[in-house]
C-alpha positions, 0 to 999 in steps of 0.5 A: 232599538239603541239601548246602550250608550252612545259610544262610537265615536264620530269625531277628529283630532279638531273640533269644530271651528268658532261659529262652525256647525256640524250636523250628523246622523250616526248609525252603530251597532253594539255587539257584547261578548258578555252578553252573547255568552251569556244568552248561549249558556242561559238561554233555550226555547224556553223563553219563546213560551214564557207567560206570565201567570195569571194569578197574583202568586207568581212562582219564580223558578230556578231556570229564571236566575238564568233568563235573569243573569242574561237580562242583566247582561243585555242590560249593562251591554246590549246586542243592538243597532241604533241611530243618534243625532247630533249637533255641535257648535264651535263655541269659543277657540279652540272649544266646541259644545253639542248635543245628541239624541239617540236611546237618551240625551247626550251633551258633549264638550270638546277640546283642541290640545294641539294642531301641528301641521296637519296633526290634530289632537283634542280631548272630548268629554260626553254625558248621558243617561238613559231608562228603557224596557225589553221588547217581546218575551224579554220585555214579558219576563222584566214585567214578571219580575219587576226589573228596573234600570237606569244607566248614566254615562261619562265619556272621555276621548282622546282624539288625534287625526291626520287631515286629508287636505287643508283644514280637513276639505276631504276629510280625515283618518282619525284614532286615539283611545276612550275611557267610559264610566257607568254609573248603574241603578237596577231593582227587582219588584217590591210591589208585594206580590208573593213570589214562590220558589221550588221549594214553596218557600216565599223569597223577596224580589225587592232586591236592587243595587247601584254600582259603577264601572269602567269601559276602556277603548280603542277607535279607528275612523275615517270622514271622506267627503268634500267641502260640507258633505261627508261619510263617516265609517268607524269602528270601536273596541271597548273591555269592560269588567261590569263587576258583580251582580246579584240574583234571587235564587244564586250568589253574586255573580261576576261579569266582564267582556269586550265590545265591538262598536262599528258605525257608519254615519253622514255629517253636514258642515256649516 
């Protein structure tokens, strides 16, 4: 399952040449230190025994704030493995456009900044959006509190690469930096169902928030092959401060952390 933005950089510093296509599939993992820490701190085996109450009067226990905190952390930056299919086309001299599909639809635009000897540099922008439900017991708990979540991401990559052979005939070694802006909207149920806290007081879970945060990253990748068939291997490292989120029975909490995104892909050039 792939719930995160497509943050694995699968480009070189050379944009797709005018009239050419690049078709590929990319597999990547998303490993978030924040989500790992929240899961370790807040989850126990009790989540495996979670069942929704039969009655409409649902009791929101204090321990559920830990579950909710982990649910929010997982939504912001999940532990996941997923795939992405993409197509890029050289539409004009020094310009490329692209489409991708993974856990959501994405759009990409790239521009050639410089091309000197066997060193190339380019700038690209991507946009993607998605909303999702979680599987298993997490999905049951998500339904219990009525947790809804969607995100929109704008990714900017400064791409550089060293060509292996003329015009990347055998591939390239790539490196660069990334800046990602994520706009998040999330909320809890406002369906009118009563939730009772441990003191038998009715609480309202109709809380939600909309906020944005930046991720800063760097990457290293390589493409190896010949003529039109290539294998891509890469790794990205991001840091992000997710800001504050509000939970039903506690004050706002702040979260931040590193994310590692290793990736492996196959690309056809024609």
